[in-house]
VEXDREN-2710 file (C-alpha; in Angstrom, 1 decimal):
% VEXDREN-2710
k/r/px/py/pz
1/MET/41.2/-30.5/-43.5
2/ARG/43.2/-29.9/-40.3
3/LYS/42.6/-26.2/-40.6
4/SER/38.8/-26.7/-40.9
5/LEU/38.9/-29.0/-37.9
6/LEU/40.7/-26.3/-35.8
7/VAL/38.2/-23.7/-36.9
8/GLY/35.3/-26.0/-36.0
9/LEU/36.8/-26.6/-32.5
10/PHE/37.4/-22.9/-32.0
11/LEU/33.7/-22.1/-32.9
12/LEU/32.5/-24.8/-30.5
13/CYS/34.6/-23.4/-27.7
14/LEU/33.3/-19.9/-28.5
15/VAL/29.7/-21.1/-28.3
16/ALA/30.4/-22.9/-25.1
17/SER/32.0/-19.9/-23.6
18/VAL/29.1/-17.6/-24.5
19/ALA/26.6/-20.2/-23.1
20/SER/28.5/-20.4/-19.9
21/ALA/28.5/-16.6/-19.6
22/GLN/24.7/-16.5/-19.8
23/VAL/22.9/-16.4/-16.5
24/THR/19.2/-16.8/-15.6
25/ILE/17.6/-14.8/-12.8
26/ARG/14.2/-15.7/-11.3
27/VAL/11.6/-13.0/-10.5
28/ALA/9.1/-13.9/-7.9
29/HIS/5.7/-12.2/-8.2
30/PHE/2.1/-12.7/-7.1
31/TYR/0.1/-12.1/-10.3
32/ASP/-2.1/-15.0/-11.1
33/PRO/-3.7/-15.0/-14.6
34/ALA/-6.6/-17.0/-13.2
35/ALA/-7.4/-14.4/-10.6
36/GLY/-9.0/-11.9/-13.0
37/PRO/-8.3/-9.0/-15.4
38/ALA/-6.3/-6.9/-12.9
39/HIS/-3.8/-9.7/-12.4
40/GLN/-3.6/-10.4/-16.1
41/MET/-2.9/-6.7/-16.8
42/ASN/0.0/-6.7/-14.3
43/LEU/1.4/-9.9/-15.7
44/ARG/1.4/-8.5/-19.2
45/TRP/3.4/-5.5/-17.9
46/LEU/5.9/-7.9/-16.3
47/GLU/6.2/-9.8/-19.6
48/LYS/6.9/-6.5/-21.4
49/VAL/9.6/-5.6/-18.8
50/LYS/11.1/-9.1/-19.3
51/GLU/11.2/-8.8/-23.1
52/GLY/12.8/-5.4/-23.0
53/PHE/15.4/-6.3/-20.4
54/GLU/16.4/-9.5/-22.2
55/ALA/16.7/-7.6/-25.5
56/ALA/19.0/-5.1/-23.8
57/ASN/20.9/-7.7/-21.9
58/PRO/21.2/-10.8/-24.1
59/ASN/23.4/-12.6/-21.6
60/ILE/20.7/-12.5/-18.9
61/LYS/17.5/-14.5/-19.1
62/VAL/14.5/-13.9/-16.8
63/GLU/12.2/-16.6/-15.5
64/PHE/9.1/-15.9/-13.4
65/GLU/8.0/-17.8/-10.3
66/TRP/4.6/-17.3/-8.7
67/ILE/3.9/-17.0/-5.0
68/LYS/0.6/-16.1/-3.4
69/TRP/0.6/-12.4/-2.5
70/ASP/0.2/-12.8/1.3
71/GLU/2.9/-15.5/1.4
72/LEU/5.7/-13.7/-0.5
73/ASP/7.5/-12.4/2.6
74/LEU/7.0/-15.5/4.7
75/LYS/8.2/-17.8/1.9
76/SER/11.3/-15.6/1.5
77/LEU/12.0/-16.1/5.2
78/ARG/11.3/-19.8/5.2
79/ASP/13.4/-20.5/2.1
80/PHE/16.3/-18.5/3.5
81/ARG/16.3/-20.7/6.6
82/ALA/16.1/-23.8/4.4
83/GLY/19.0/-22.6/2.1
84/ILE/16.6/-22.2/-0.9
85/SER/17.6/-19.2/-3.1
86/HIS/15.6/-16.7/-5.1
87/ASP/16.7/-13.7/-7.0
88/VAL/14.3/-10.7/-7.5
89/ILE/11.3/-10.9/-5.2
90/TYR/8.3/-8.7/-4.4
91/SER/8.1/-7.7/-0.8
92/SER/5.9/-5.8/1.7
93/PRO/7.4/-3.1/3.9
94/GLN/5.1/-4.1/6.8
95/TYR/7.3/-7.2/7.2
96/TYR/10.7/-5.3/7.0
97/GLY/11.1/-5.5/10.8
98/LEU/11.1/-9.3/10.4
99/HIS/13.3/-9.2/7.3
100/SER/15.8/-6.9/9.1
101/VAL/16.2/-9.5/11.9
102/ALA/16.3/-12.5/9.6
103/LYS/18.6/-10.9/7.0
104/ASP/16.9/-12.8/4.2
105/LEU/16.8/-9.8/1.9
106/LEU/19.9/-8.2/0.5
107/ASP/20.9/-4.7/1.8
108/LEU/20.7/-2.6/-1.4
109/SER/22.8/0.3/0.0
110/PRO/25.9/-0.6/-2.0
111/TYR/23.9/-0.3/-5.3
112/ILE/21.9/2.8/-4.3
113/GLU/25.0/4.7/-3.3
114/LYS/26.1/4.6/-7.0
115/TRP/22.9/6.4/-8.1
116/PRO/23.1/10.0/-9.3
117/LYS/21.7/12.5/-6.9
118/GLU/18.8/13.4/-9.2
119/VAL/17.7/9.7/-9.5
120/LEU/17.8/9.3/-5.7
121/GLU/15.8/12.5/-5.1
122/ASP/13.2/11.2/-7.6
123/PHE/12.4/8.4/-5.1
124/THR/13.1/9.9/-1.6
125/TRP/10.4/12.6/-1.6
126/SER/7.7/10.3/-0.2
127/ALA/7.3/8.2/2.9
128/VAL/7.4/4.9/1.0
129/TRP/11.2/5.3/0.4
130/SER/12.0/5.5/4.1
131/SER/9.9/2.4/4.7
132/ALA/11.5/0.5/1.8
133/PHE/15.2/1.3/2.0
134/PRO/17.6/-0.5/2.3
135/TRP/15.7/-3.8/1.8
136/GLY/13.7/-2.8/-1.3
137/ILE/12.8/-0.2/-3.8
138/PRO/9.1/1.0/-4.1
139/LEU/7.3/0.5/-7.4
140/GLY/4.5/2.9/-6.7
141/ILE/2.6/4.5/-3.9
142/HIS/-0.5/3.2/-2.2
143/THR/-2.2/5.9/-0.1
144/ARG/-5.7/6.7/1.0
145/THR/-8.0/9.7/1.1
146/ILE/-11.7/10.3/2.0
147/VAL/-13.9/9.8/-1.1
148/TYR/-17.1/11.7/-1.2
149/ARG/-20.2/12.4/-3.2
150/ARG/-20.2/15.9/-4.6
151/ASP/-23.9/15.7/-5.4
152/LEU/-24.9/14.7/-1.9
153/TYR/-22.8/17.6/-0.5
154/GLU/-24.9/20.0/-2.6
155/LYS/-28.2/18.2/-1.7
156/VAL/-27.6/18.9/2.1
157/GLY/-26.3/22.5/1.5
158/LEU/-22.6/21.8/1.7
159/ASN/-20.1/23.3/-0.8
160/PRO/-18.5/20.3/-2.6
161/ASP/-15.4/22.4/-3.1
162/LYS/-14.9/23.1/0.6
163/THR/-14.2/19.8/2.4
164/PRO/-13.5/19.3/6.2
165/GLU/-10.3/20.7/7.5
166/ASN/-10.3/19.2/11.0
167/LEU/-12.0/16.4/12.9
168/GLU/-14.8/18.7/14.2
169/GLU/-15.8/19.6/10.7
170/LEU/-15.5/15.9/9.6
171/VAL/-18.1/15.0/12.2
172/GLU/-20.3/18.0/11.4
173/TYR/-20.3/17.2/7.7
174/SER/-20.9/13.5/8.3
175/LYS/-24.0/14.3/10.4
176/LYS/-25.5/16.4/7.7
177/LEU/-24.8/13.7/5.1
178/THR/-26.4/10.9/7.2
179/GLN/-29.9/10.5/5.6
180/ASP/-33.2/8.6/6.1
181/THR/-34.3/8.9/2.5
182/ASP/-37.6/7.1/2.7
183/GLY/-38.8/8.4/6.1
184/ASP/-39.1/5.0/7.8
185/GLY/-36.9/6.0/10.7
186/LYS/-33.9/4.0/9.5
187/THR/-30.7/5.4/8.1
188/ASP/-30.3/4.7/4.4
189/ILE/-27.1/6.7/3.7
190/TYR/-24.4/7.0/6.3
191/GLY/-22.3/10.1/6.4
192/LEU/-18.9/8.4/6.9
193/GLY/-17.9/4.9/6.0
194/MET/-15.2/3.2/8.2
195/TYR/-13.9/-0.3/8.5
196/PHE/-13.2/-2.2/11.8
197/GLY/-13.2/-5.8/10.7
198/PRO/-10.6/-8.6/11.3
199/SER/-8.1/-7.3/8.9
200/ARG/-4.8/-5.3/8.7
201/ALA/-6.8/-2.5/7.1
202/THR/-8.3/-1.8/10.6
203/ILE/-5.0/-0.8/12.2
204/GLU/-3.5/0.7/9.1
205/LEU/-6.3/2.9/7.8
206/TYR/-8.6/3.6/10.7
207/PHE/-6.9/3.2/14.2
208/ALA/-3.3/4.3/13.5
209/PRO/-4.1/7.6/11.7
210/TYR/-6.1/8.8/14.7
211/LEU/-3.6/7.5/17.2
212/TRP/-0.9/9.4/15.4
213/HIS/-3.2/12.5/15.2
214/PHE/-3.4/12.5/19.0
215/ASP/0.4/12.2/19.1
216/GLY/0.6/8.5/20.0
217/GLU/2.5/5.5/18.6
218/LEU/1.6/1.9/18.1
219/TRP/4.9/0.5/19.2
220/ASP/8.1/1.9/20.8
221/LYS/11.2/1.1/18.7
222/GLU/13.5/1.5/21.8
223/THR/11.7/-0.8/24.2
224/LYS/10.1/-2.8/21.4
225/LYS/6.8/-2.8/23.2
226/ALA/3.3/-2.0/22.0
227/THR/2.1/1.4/23.2
228/PHE/-1.4/1.7/21.7
229/ALA/-3.1/1.8/25.1
230/SER/-1.7/5.3/25.8
231/GLU/-3.9/8.4/26.3
232/ALA/-3.7/9.0/22.6
233/GLY/-4.9/5.4/21.9
234/ILE/-7.8/6.0/24.3
235/LYS/-8.7/9.3/22.4
236/ALA/-8.5/7.5/19.0
237/ALA/-10.7/4.6/20.1
238/GLN/-13.2/6.9/21.7
239/PHE/-13.4/9.1/18.6
240/LEU/-14.1/6.0/16.4
241/PHE/-16.6/4.6/18.9
242/ASP/-18.5/7.9/19.0
243/LEU/-18.8/7.9/15.2
244/ILE/-20.9/4.7/15.5
245/TYR/-22.8/5.2/18.7
246/THR/-22.9/8.9/19.6
247/HIS/-22.9/10.7/16.3
248/LYS/-24.4/7.7/14.4
249/VAL/-22.7/8.6/11.2
250/THR/-20.9/5.3/10.7
251/PRO/-22.8/2.0/10.4
252/GLU/-22.5/-0.8/13.0
253/TRP/-21.9/-3.2/10.0
254/SER/-18.5/-1.5/9.6
255/MET/-17.3/-4.2/12.0
256/SER/-18.1/-7.1/9.7
257/GLY/-17.3/-8.2/6.1
258/THR/-14.2/-7.3/4.2
259/TYR/-12.5/-3.9/3.7
260/ASP/-13.5/-4.0/0.0
261/ASP/-17.2/-4.7/0.8
262/VAL/-17.5/-2.1/3.6
263/ILE/-15.7/0.7/1.8
264/LEU/-15.5/0.3/-1.9
265/LEU/-18.7/-1.5/-2.6
266/SER/-20.7/0.4/0.0
267/PHE/-19.6/3.7/-1.6
268/LEU/-20.4/2.5/-5.1
269/GLY/-23.6/1.1/-3.8
270/GLU/-24.6/4.5/-2.5
271/LYS/-24.9/3.3/1.1
272/ILE/-22.3/5.8/2.4
273/ALA/-21.8/9.5/1.3
274/GLN/-18.1/9.5/2.3
275/ALA/-15.7/6.7/2.8
276/GLU/-12.5/7.0/4.7
277/GLY/-9.5/4.9/3.8
278/TYR/-10.3/4.9/0.1
279/GLY/-7.3/3.6/-1.7
280/SER/-5.5/5.0/-4.7
281/TYR/-5.9/1.4/-6.2
282/TRP/-9.6/2.1/-6.4
283/ILE/-9.6/5.1/-8.8
284/GLY/-10.6/2.8/-11.7
285/PRO/-14.0/1.8/-10.3
286/LEU/-15.0/5.5/-10.0
287/GLU/-14.2/5.9/-13.7
288/GLU/-16.2/2.8/-14.5
289/LYS/-19.1/4.1/-12.5
290/GLY/-19.1/7.3/-14.5
291/TRP/-18.5/9.4/-11.3
292/ILE/-15.2/10.7/-12.6
293/LYS/-14.1/11.2/-16.2
294/GLY/-10.6/11.1/-17.8
295/LEU/-8.9/10.3/-14.5
296/PHE/-8.3/6.6/-15.0
297/PRO/-6.1/6.4/-16.9
298/PRO/-5.2/10.0/-16.0
299/THR/-5.5/12.7/-18.7
300/PRO/-4.9/16.5/-18.5
301/GLU/-8.6/17.0/-19.0
302/GLY/-9.7/14.7/-16.2
303/GLN/-12.3/15.9/-13.8
304/ALA/-14.4/14.8/-10.8
305/ILE/-18.1/14.8/-11.6
306/ILE/-20.0/12.9/-8.9
307/ALA/-17.2/11.6/-6.8
308/ASP/-14.2/13.4/-5.5
309/VAL/-11.6/13.0/-2.8
310/TYR/-9.8/15.0/0.0
311/PRO/-6.9/14.1/2.3
312/THR/-8.0/12.9/5.8
313/PRO/-8.1/16.0/8.0
314/THR/-5.7/14.7/10.6
315/LYS/-2.4/16.2/11.6
316/TYR/0.6/16.2/9.3
317/ARG/2.0/12.7/8.7
318/ALA/-0.9/11.0/10.4
319/GLN/-1.8/8.9/7.4
320/PHE/-0.7/5.4/6.4
321/THR/1.2/5.1/3.0
322/ASN/2.8/2.0/1.6
323/ALA/3.8/0.3/-1.6
324/TRP/4.8/-3.0/-3.1
325/ASN/8.6/-3.1/-3.1
326/ILE/11.1/-5.0/-5.2
327/SER/14.0/-6.7/-3.4
328/ILE/16.8/-9.2/-3.9
329/HIS/16.9/-12.4/-1.9
330/ALA/20.0/-12.7/0.3
331/LEU/20.8/-16.1/-1.2
332/SER/20.7/-14.9/-4.8
333/LYS/23.6/-16.3/-6.9
334/HIS/23.3/-13.4/-9.3
335/PRO/22.7/-10.2/-7.2
336/ASP/24.4/-7.9/-9.7
337/GLU/22.3/-9.1/-12.6
338/SER/19.2/-9.0/-10.3
339/PHE/19.8/-5.3/-9.5
340/LYS/20.4/-4.6/-13.2
341/PHE/16.9/-6.0/-13.8
342/ILE/15.4/-3.8/-11.0
343/GLU/17.0/-0.7/-12.5
344/TYR/15.5/-1.5/-15.8
345/MET/12.1/-2.2/-14.2
346/ILE/12.0/1.2/-12.4
347/GLN/12.5/3.4/-15.4
348/PRO/10.0/6.2/-15.3
349/ASP/8.2/5.3/-18.6
350/LEU/7.8/1.6/-17.5
351/LEU/6.6/2.5/-14.0
352/TYR/4.1/4.9/-15.6
353/GLU/2.5/1.9/-17.3
354/TYR/2.5/-0.4/-14.3
355/PRO/-1.1/-1.0/-13.4
356/ASP/-0.5/-2.0/-9.8
357/ALA/1.8/1.0/-9.0
358/GLY/-1.1/3.0/-7.6
359/LEU/0.3/6.5/-7.7
360/PRO/3.7/7.5/-9.2
361/VAL/6.6/6.8/-6.9
362/ARG/9.0/8.9/-9.0
363/LEU/8.5/12.6/-8.4
364/SER/9.4/13.5/-12.0
365/LEU/6.2/11.6/-13.2
366/TRP/4.1/14.1/-11.1
367/GLU/5.3/16.8/-13.5
368/ARG/3.3/15.3/-16.3
369/PRO/0.2/17.4/-17.2
370/GLU/-2.2/14.4/-16.5
371/PHE/-1.1/14.5/-12.8
372/LYS/-1.6/18.3/-12.4
373/THR/-5.4/18.0/-12.2
374/PRO/-7.0/19.0/-8.8
375/PHE/-8.0/15.4/-8.3
376/TYR/-4.4/14.0/-8.5
377/GLN/-2.9/17.0/-6.7
378/LYS/-5.0/15.9/-3.6
379/TRP/-3.6/12.4/-3.9
380/GLN/-0.1/13.8/-4.0
381/ILE/-0.7/15.6/-0.8
382/ALA/-1.8/12.4/0.8
383/ALA/1.2/10.5/-0.6
384/ARG/3.7/13.2/0.6
385/ASN/2.2/13.3/4.1
386/GLY/2.1/9.6/4.7
387/ARG/4.1/7.3/7.0
388/PRO/4.7/3.6/7.4
389/MET/3.7/1.0/10.0
390/PRO/6.2/0.5/12.8
391/PRO/9.2/-1.8/12.1
392/THR/8.3/-4.5/14.6
393/ALA/9.3/-8.1/13.7
394/HIS/5.8/-9.1/14.8
395/TYR/3.7/-6.7/12.8
396/GLY/1.1/-9.3/11.8
397/ASP/0.5/-10.1/15.4
398/LEU/0.3/-6.4/16.3
399/ALA/-2.3/-5.8/13.6
400/ASP/-4.4/-8.8/14.7
401/THR/-4.2/-7.7/18.3
402/VAL/-5.5/-4.2/17.6
403/ALA/-8.3/-5.4/15.3
404/ALA/-9.4/-7.9/17.9
405/CYS/-9.3/-5.2/20.6
406/LEU/-11.4/-2.7/18.6
407/GLN/-13.9/-5.5/17.8
408/GLU/-14.4/-6.1/21.5
409/ILE/-14.7/-2.4/22.2
410/PHE/-17.2/-1.7/19.4
411/ALA/-19.2/-4.9/19.4
412/ALA/-19.4/-5.5/23.1
413/LYS/-19.1/-1.9/24.1
414/ALA/-16.3/-2.9/26.4
415/PRO/-14.6/-0.1/28.5
416/ILE/-12.0/1.5/26.3
417/PRO/-9.0/2.2/28.6
418/GLU/-9.2/-1.2/30.3
419/THR/-9.7/-3.1/27.0
420/LEU/-6.8/-1.4/25.3
421/LYS/-4.6/-2.1/28.2
422/LYS/-5.7/-5.8/28.3
423/PHE/-4.8/-6.4/24.7
424/GLU/-1.6/-4.3/24.9
425/ASP/-0.4/-6.4/27.9
426/GLU/-1.3/-9.7/26.0
427/TYR/0.8/-8.6/23.0
428/ASN/3.8/-7.5/25.2
429/SER/3.7/-10.7/27.2
430/LYS/4.5/-12.6/24.0
431/PHE/6.6/-10.2/22.0
432/ALA/8.1/-7.4/24.2
433/GLY/11.8/-6.8/23.4
434/GLU/11.6/-8.5/20.0
END
């Protein structure tokens, strides 16, 4: 009897010991099942990652927490100041200037230093790594190209396999593609879609690439001042202004609505023959429209039929590229287990299946035959040649300032040099040196 009692006590202690060794980590994401099929697909992927990780690591349990996509970074900051902890959390590189000051995200360098060279090189080939490290690890690549209609190229006598290689050719092609199809004296199809609305897309996809092309910078990392009113900024704004009012290849309604409406829906709705700033996250709608075949999901036989893409013909590394990153909150009570989850999450086969990845972040995935098609090779060029936004702690304010500035220039036809300088001075009066 006494022996049975001792055995029972031993087993109880053993169970208690195992239970105490088990930890739970929380993974904060932004996928809302009520927001539609895209969110549901990504949530199913996260569930698959969770199930596989827990099976491989029975002492670690994973719980999800939902945060609205445009509040993730700000909630991380607020909760850090309030002493509220998280574990694994999605993050945006555009806010890393702010995170680096606040120190609310864990520096991942001690973990990354243990990676084999071949694993590190599988990530470091593109610009998204430099914008992520050391605060996060990119899960994919979001970059942009110019999407165009091959059939409309042929209709106006352009070779659909020979796309513009410089800005002069971009304007020339866009003029030819701008059409009054019914002869009423009004433009029915514009040659080049752009977006200049009140959104971060304006600075990221339309102003910054041309500012960089003319050898300018949005912000000086030494003085921590905005510098977009430079000679390069004037040239960039003038080039964009001329697309609307001089060359008349870009519609005036590019200043209103949302980025999705003006670029994606206008291209699919056949209102524009080419659309700049077309994201890698929009390949699917081209397949659904029947304008490409076997490219979403990618297959070795995939081909562009009606629609195709080409890299923006600006200078090398004058193109914005970003990604959703995965990070660890600085107040995490289980950083080692959290990084173990991240390493499981970023396995090539799992990232390949991640719907929201955009383009592959791991170079080894580009060796698969389905990414060797001409269509995806052009996307890889754009991904390789991209660059991030500047690491200012006030990036949101900088983006809003530039968008408001361009709206005044384009809508009110305000003088370009003076208006750029006015808005630059306003920004610097509030945030210079920070």
